PyMOL commands that place a pseudoatom at each C-alpha (Angstrom):
pseudoatom trace, name=CA, resn=MET, resi=1, chain=A, elem=C, hetatm=0, pos=[-30.142, 55.447, -10.634]
pseudoatom trace, name=CA, resn=LYS, resi=2, chain=A, elem=C, hetatm=0, pos=[-28.890, 51.868, -11.008]
pseudoatom trace, name=CA, resn=LEU, resi=3, chain=A, elem=C, hetatm=0, pos=[-32.213, 50.813, -12.475]
pseudoatom trace, name=CA, resn=LEU, resi=4, chain=A, elem=C, hetatm=0, pos=[-32.066, 53.609, -15.040]
pseudoatom trace, name=CA, resn=ILE, resi=5, chain=A, elem=C, hetatm=0, pos=[-28.583, 52.487, -16.106]
pseudoatom trace, name=CA, resn=ILE, resi=6, chain=A, elem=C, hetatm=0, pos=[-29.759, 48.882, -16.444]
pseudoatom trace, name=CA, resn=ILE, resi=7, chain=A, elem=C, hetatm=0, pos=[-32.709, 49.952, -18.602]
pseudoatom trace, name=CA, resn=LEU, resi=8, chain=A, elem=C, hetatm=0, pos=[-30.522, 52.162, -20.815]
pseudoatom trace, name=CA, resn=VAL, resi=9, chain=A, elem=C, hetatm=0, pos=[-28.022, 49.318, -21.319]
pseudoatom trace, name=CA, resn=TYR, resi=10, chain=A, elem=C, hetatm=0, pos=[-30.951, 47.014, -22.112]
pseudoatom trace, name=CA, resn=LEU, resi=11, chain=A, elem=C, hetatm=0, pos=[-32.285, 49.411, -24.757]
pseudoatom trace, name=CA, resn=LEU, resi=12, chain=A, elem=C, hetatm=0, pos=[-28.811, 49.720, -26.299]
pseudoatom trace, name=CA, resn=LEU, resi=13, chain=A, elem=C, hetatm=0, pos=[-28.274, 45.936, -26.400]
pseudoatom trace, name=CA, resn=ASP, resi=14, chain=A, elem=C, hetatm=0, pos=[-31.792, 45.439, -27.748]
pseudoatom trace, name=CA, resn=SER, resi=15, chain=A, elem=C, hetatm=0, pos=[-31.132, 47.779, -30.660]
pseudoatom trace, name=CA, resn=ILE, resi=16, chain=A, elem=C, hetatm=0, pos=[-27.794, 46.045, -31.343]
pseudoatom trace, name=CA, resn=LEU, resi=17, chain=A, elem=C, hetatm=0, pos=[-29.524, 42.641, -31.335]
pseudoatom trace, name=CA, resn=CYS, resi=18, chain=A, elem=C, hetatm=0, pos=[-32.147, 43.985, -33.751]
pseudoatom trace, name=CA, resn=LYS, resi=19, chain=A, elem=C, hetatm=0, pos=[-29.417, 44.966, -36.181]
pseudoatom trace, name=CA, resn=LEU, resi=20, chain=A, elem=C, hetatm=0, pos=[-27.450, 41.723, -35.772]
pseudoatom trace, name=CA, resn=LEU, resi=21, chain=A, elem=C, hetatm=0, pos=[-30.509, 39.518, -36.282]
pseudoatom trace, name=CA, resn=LYS, resi=22, chain=A, elem=C, hetatm=0, pos=[-31.863, 41.819, -39.026]
pseudoatom trace, name=CA, resn=VAL, resi=23, chain=A, elem=C, hetatm=0, pos=[-35.189, 42.087, -37.237]
pseudoatom trace, name=CA, resn=LYS, resi=24, chain=A, elem=C, hetatm=0, pos=[-37.402, 45.088, -37.690]
pseudoatom trace, name=CA, resn=ARG, resi=25, chain=A, elem=C, hetatm=0, pos=[-39.383, 45.808, -34.565]
pseudoatom trace, name=CA, resn=LYS, resi=26, chain=A, elem=C, hetatm=0, pos=[-42.416, 48.050, -34.876]
pseudoatom trace, name=CA, resn=SER, resi=27, chain=A, elem=C, hetatm=0, pos=[-41.957, 49.848, -31.591]
pseudoatom trace, name=CA, resn=ILE, resi=28, chain=A, elem=C, hetatm=0, pos=[-40.844, 49.033, -28.071]
pseudoatom trace, name=CA, resn=PHE, resi=29, chain=A, elem=C, hetatm=0, pos=[-43.965, 50.596, -26.601]
pseudoatom trace, name=CA, resn=GLY, resi=30, chain=A, elem=C, hetatm=0, pos=[-46.320, 49.693, -29.434]
pseudoatom trace, name=CA, resn=ARG, resi=31, chain=A, elem=C, hetatm=0, pos=[-49.369, 47.485, -29.236]
pseudoatom trace, name=CA, resn=TYR, resi=32, chain=A, elem=C, hetatm=0, pos=[-48.524, 43.794, -29.436]
pseudoatom trace, name=CA, resn=GLU, resi=33, chain=A, elem=C, hetatm=0, pos=[-50.399, 41.810, -32.083]
pseudoatom trace, name=CA, resn=HIS, resi=34, chain=A, elem=C, hetatm=0, pos=[-51.064, 38.252, -30.986]
pseudoatom trace, name=CA, resn=LEU, resi=35, chain=A, elem=C, hetatm=0, pos=[-50.638, 35.429, -33.450]
pseudoatom trace, name=CA, resn=ASP, resi=36, chain=A, elem=C, hetatm=0, pos=[-53.370, 33.287, -31.893]
pseudoatom trace, name=CA, resn=VAL, resi=37, chain=A, elem=C, hetatm=0, pos=[-56.566, 34.080, -29.969]
pseudoatom trace, name=CA, resn=LYS, resi=38, chain=A, elem=C, hetatm=0, pos=[-55.791, 31.473, -27.307]
pseudoatom trace, name=CA, resn=TYR, resi=39, chain=A, elem=C, hetatm=0, pos=[-52.561, 33.223, -26.384]
pseudoatom trace, name=CA, resn=ALA, resi=40, chain=A, elem=C, hetatm=0, pos=[-54.279, 36.603, -26.178]
pseudoatom trace, name=CA, resn=SER, resi=41, chain=A, elem=C, hetatm=0, pos=[-56.801, 35.315, -23.649]
pseudoatom trace, name=CA, resn=THR, resi=42, chain=A, elem=C, hetatm=0, pos=[-54.102, 33.509, -21.662]
pseudoatom trace, name=CA, resn=GLU, resi=43, chain=A, elem=C, hetatm=0, pos=[-52.133, 36.741, -21.504]
pseudoatom trace, name=CA, resn=LYS, resi=44, chain=A, elem=C, hetatm=0, pos=[-55.195, 38.506, -20.047]
pseudoatom trace, name=CA, resn=TYR, resi=45, chain=A, elem=C, hetatm=0, pos=[-55.459, 35.849, -17.336]
pseudoatom trace, name=CA, resn=LEU, resi=46, chain=A, elem=C, hetatm=0, pos=[-51.757, 36.267, -16.612]
pseudoatom trace, name=CA, resn=PHE, resi=47, chain=A, elem=C, hetatm=0, pos=[-52.323, 40.002, -16.162]
pseudoatom trace, name=CA, resn=TYR, resi=48, chain=A, elem=C, hetatm=0, pos=[-55.285, 39.393, -13.844]
pseudoatom trace, name=CA, resn=ALA, resi=49, chain=A, elem=C, hetatm=0, pos=[-53.221, 36.940, -11.771]
pseudoatom trace, name=CA, resn=CYS, resi=50, chain=A, elem=C, hetatm=0, pos=[-50.446, 39.526, -11.422]
pseudoatom trace, name=CA, resn=LEU, resi=51, chain=A, elem=C, hetatm=0, pos=[-52.945, 42.203, -10.438]
pseudoatom trace, name=CA, resn=GLY, resi=52, chain=A, elem=C, hetatm=0, pos=[-54.558, 39.851, -7.919]
pseudoatom trace, name=CA, resn=PHE, resi=53, chain=A, elem=C, hetatm=0, pos=[-51.176, 39.009, -6.422]
pseudoatom trace, name=CA, resn=MET, resi=54, chain=A, elem=C, hetatm=0, pos=[-50.422, 42.725, -6.073]
pseudoatom trace, name=CA, resn=VAL, resi=55, chain=A, elem=C, hetatm=0, pos=[-53.702, 43.250, -4.178]
pseudoatom trace, name=CA, resn=ILE, resi=56, chain=A, elem=C, hetatm=0, pos=[-52.972, 40.259, -1.923]
pseudoatom trace, name=CA, resn=ASN, resi=57, chain=A, elem=C, hetatm=0, pos=[-49.489, 41.679, -1.356]
pseudoatom trace, name=CA, resn=LEU, resi=58, chain=A, elem=C, hetatm=0, pos=[-51.056, 44.911, -0.073]
pseudoatom trace, name=CA, resn=PHE, resi=59, chain=A, elem=C, hetatm=0, pos=[-52.732, 43.032, 2.771]
pseudoatom trace, name=CA, resn=PHE, resi=60, chain=A, elem=C, hetatm=0, pos=[-50.200, 40.318, 3.623]
pseudoatom trace, name=CA, resn=ASP, resi=61, chain=A, elem=C, hetatm=0, pos=[-46.916, 41.996, 2.586]
pseudoatom trace, name=CA, resn=ILE, resi=62, chain=A, elem=C, hetatm=0, pos=[-45.445, 38.903, 0.934]
pseudoatom trace, name=CA, resn=VAL, resi=63, chain=A, elem=C, hetatm=0, pos=[-42.866, 40.791, -1.145]
pseudoatom trace, name=CA, resn=ASN, resi=64, chain=A, elem=C, hetatm=0, pos=[-41.024, 43.909, 0.053]
pseudoatom trace, name=CA, resn=SER, resi=65, chain=A, elem=C, hetatm=0, pos=[-41.511, 45.947, -3.098]
pseudoatom trace, name=CA, resn=PRO, resi=66, chain=A, elem=C, hetatm=0, pos=[-44.482, 45.929, -5.462]
pseudoatom trace, name=CA, resn=PHE, resi=67, chain=A, elem=C, hetatm=0, pos=[-42.018, 46.715, -8.248]
pseudoatom trace, name=CA, resn=THR, resi=68, chain=A, elem=C, hetatm=0, pos=[-40.627, 43.206, -7.864]
pseudoatom trace, name=CA, resn=ILE, resi=69, chain=A, elem=C, hetatm=0, pos=[-44.018, 41.809, -8.824]
pseudoatom trace, name=CA, resn=MET, resi=70, chain=A, elem=C, hetatm=0, pos=[-44.228, 44.181, -11.779]
pseudoatom trace, name=CA, resn=TRP, resi=71, chain=A, elem=C, hetatm=0, pos=[-40.783, 43.204, -13.145]
pseudoatom trace, name=CA, resn=LEU, resi=72, chain=A, elem=C, hetatm=0, pos=[-41.529, 39.527, -12.577]
pseudoatom trace, name=CA, resn=PHE, resi=73, chain=A, elem=C, hetatm=0, pos=[-44.785, 39.944, -14.507]
pseudoatom trace, name=CA, resn=PHE, resi=74, chain=A, elem=C, hetatm=0, pos=[-42.902, 41.587, -17.389]
pseudoatom trace, name=CA, resn=SER, resi=75, chain=A, elem=C, hetatm=0, pos=[-40.382, 38.755, -17.363]
pseudoatom trace, name=CA, resn=ILE, resi=76, chain=A, elem=C, hetatm=0, pos=[-43.083, 36.071, -17.547]
pseudoatom trace, name=CA, resn=LEU, resi=77, chain=A, elem=C, hetatm=0, pos=[-45.019, 38.058, -20.154]
pseudoatom trace, name=CA, resn=TRP, resi=78, chain=A, elem=C, hetatm=0, pos=[-42.057, 38.434, -22.502]
pseudoatom trace, name=CA, resn=LEU, resi=79, chain=A, elem=C, hetatm=0, pos=[-41.092, 34.800, -22.000]
pseudoatom trace, name=CA, resn=TYR, resi=80, chain=A, elem=C, hetatm=0, pos=[-44.645, 33.823, -22.952]
pseudoatom trace, name=CA, resn=ARG, resi=81, chain=A, elem=C, hetatm=0, pos=[-44.661, 36.137, -25.968]
pseudoatom trace, name=CA, resn=GLY, resi=82, chain=A, elem=C, hetatm=0, pos=[-41.304, 34.776, -27.075]
pseudoatom trace, name=CA, resn=TYR, resi=83, chain=A, elem=C, hetatm=0, pos=[-42.684, 31.253, -26.929]
pseudoatom trace, name=CA, resn=GLN, resi=84, chain=A, elem=C, hetatm=0, pos=[-45.670, 32.342, -29.016]
pseudoatom trace, name=CA, resn=GLU, resi=85, chain=A, elem=C, hetatm=0, pos=[-43.417, 34.009, -31.600]
pseudoatom trace, name=CA, resn=TRP, resi=86, chain=A, elem=C, hetatm=0, pos=[-41.108, 30.991, -31.706]
pseudoatom trace, name=CA, resn=LYS, resi=87, chain=A, elem=C, hetatm=0, pos=[-44.020, 28.599, -32.171]
pseudoatom trace, name=CA, resn=PHE, resi=88, chain=A, elem=C, hetatm=0, pos=[-45.768, 30.483, -34.972]
pseudoatom trace, name=CA, resn=ASN, resi=89, chain=A, elem=C, hetatm=0, pos=[-43.026, 32.480, -36.684]
pseudoatom trace, name=CA, resn=LYS, resi=90, chain=A, elem=C, hetatm=0, pos=[-39.579, 30.868, -36.392]
pseudoatom trace, name=CA, resn=GLU, resi=91, chain=A, elem=C, hetatm=0, pos=[-38.200, 32.487, -39.543]
pseudoatom trace, name=CA, resn=ASN, resi=92, chain=A, elem=C, hetatm=0, pos=[-38.461, 35.937, -38.019]
pseudoatom trace, name=CA, resn=LYS, resi=93, chain=A, elem=C, hetatm=0, pos=[-36.125, 35.937, -35.030]
pseudoatom trace, name=CA, resn=VAL, resi=94, chain=A, elem=C, hetatm=0, pos=[-38.188, 38.339, -32.918]
pseudoatom trace, name=CA, resn=TYR, resi=95, chain=A, elem=C, hetatm=0, pos=[-38.512, 35.633, -30.268]
pseudoatom trace, name=CA, resn=VAL, resi=96, chain=A, elem=C, hetatm=0, pos=[-34.804, 36.033, -29.431]
pseudoatom trace, name=CA, resn=LEU, resi=97, chain=A, elem=C, hetatm=0, pos=[-35.455, 39.671, -28.533]
pseudoatom trace, name=CA, resn=SER, resi=98, chain=A, elem=C, hetatm=0, pos=[-38.448, 38.676, -26.417]
pseudoatom trace, name=CA, resn=TRP, resi=99, chain=A, elem=C, hetatm=0, pos=[-36.415, 36.088, -24.533]
pseudoatom trace, name=CA, resn=PHE, resi=100, chain=A, elem=C, hetatm=0, pos=[-33.606, 38.601, -24.043]
pseudoatom trace, name=CA, resn=SER, resi=101, chain=A, elem=C, hetatm=0, pos=[-36.147, 41.038, -22.585]
pseudoatom trace, name=CA, resn=SER, resi=102, chain=A, elem=C, hetatm=0, pos=[-37.459, 38.290, -20.327]
pseudoatom trace, name=CA, resn=ILE, resi=103, chain=A, elem=C, hetatm=0, pos=[-33.966, 37.621, -18.956]
pseudoatom trace, name=CA, resn=VAL, resi=104, chain=A, elem=C, hetatm=0, pos=[-33.341, 41.324, -18.325]
pseudoatom trace, name=CA, resn=PHE, resi=105, chain=A, elem=C, hetatm=0, pos=[-36.698, 41.840, -16.587]
pseudoatom trace, name=CA, resn=GLY, resi=106, chain=A, elem=C, hetatm=0, pos=[-36.132, 38.703, -14.503]
pseudoatom trace, name=CA, resn=ALA, resi=107, chain=A, elem=C, hetatm=0, pos=[-32.732, 40.034, -13.437]
pseudoatom trace, name=CA, resn=ILE, resi=108, chain=A, elem=C, hetatm=0, pos=[-34.287, 43.382, -12.497]
pseudoatom trace, name=CA, resn=ALA, resi=109, chain=A, elem=C, hetatm=0, pos=[-36.957, 41.539, -10.475]
pseudoatom trace, name=CA, resn=PHE, resi=110, chain=A, elem=C, hetatm=0, pos=[-34.235, 39.621, -8.649]
pseudoatom trace, name=CA, resn=LEU, resi=111, chain=A, elem=C, hetatm=0, pos=[-32.236, 42.787, -7.982]
pseudoatom trace, name=CA, resn=THR, resi=112, chain=A, elem=C, hetatm=0, pos=[-35.283, 44.593, -6.582]
pseudoatom trace, name=CA, resn=LEU, resi=113, chain=A, elem=C, hetatm=0, pos=[-36.119, 41.563, -4.450]
pseudoatom trace, name=CA, resn=VAL, resi=114, chain=A, elem=C, hetatm=0, pos=[-32.603, 41.493, -3.009]
pseudoatom trace, name=CA, resn=GLY, resi=115, chain=A, elem=C, hetatm=0, pos=[-32.656, 45.272, -2.577]
pseudoatom trace, name=CA, resn=ILE, resi=116, chain=A, elem=C, hetatm=0, pos=[-29.795, 46.273, -4.853]
pseudoatom trace, name=CA, resn=THR, resi=117, chain=A, elem=C, hetatm=0, pos=[-31.804, 48.638, -7.070]
for i in range(1, 117): cmd.bond("trace and resi %d" % i, "trace and resi %d" % (i + 1))
show_as sticks, trace
zoom trace
């Protein structure tokens, strides 16, 4: 229940930030279009590393909850995408939304690691 509230507050703040920054986002769940081929391949390797860590976690039980790994992956992914957007398209302030998402997902990862959510 707490996680649902956090996600709903995130979606509300994200839409408010979109209006304040005058940024038009295609869709929250839409396909992301990379601005450079190098970043697209690096993002694939990041996904494979996360998947590999989840498999290793099945055998060695490093982290209590696999959801922690998932939220941490989302946090790193959005941080990486924000850097890409900042590097190639500074005029459009979409990178601020990506970094905001990264902070929220990192906080959710921490809360699941601690056991609050």
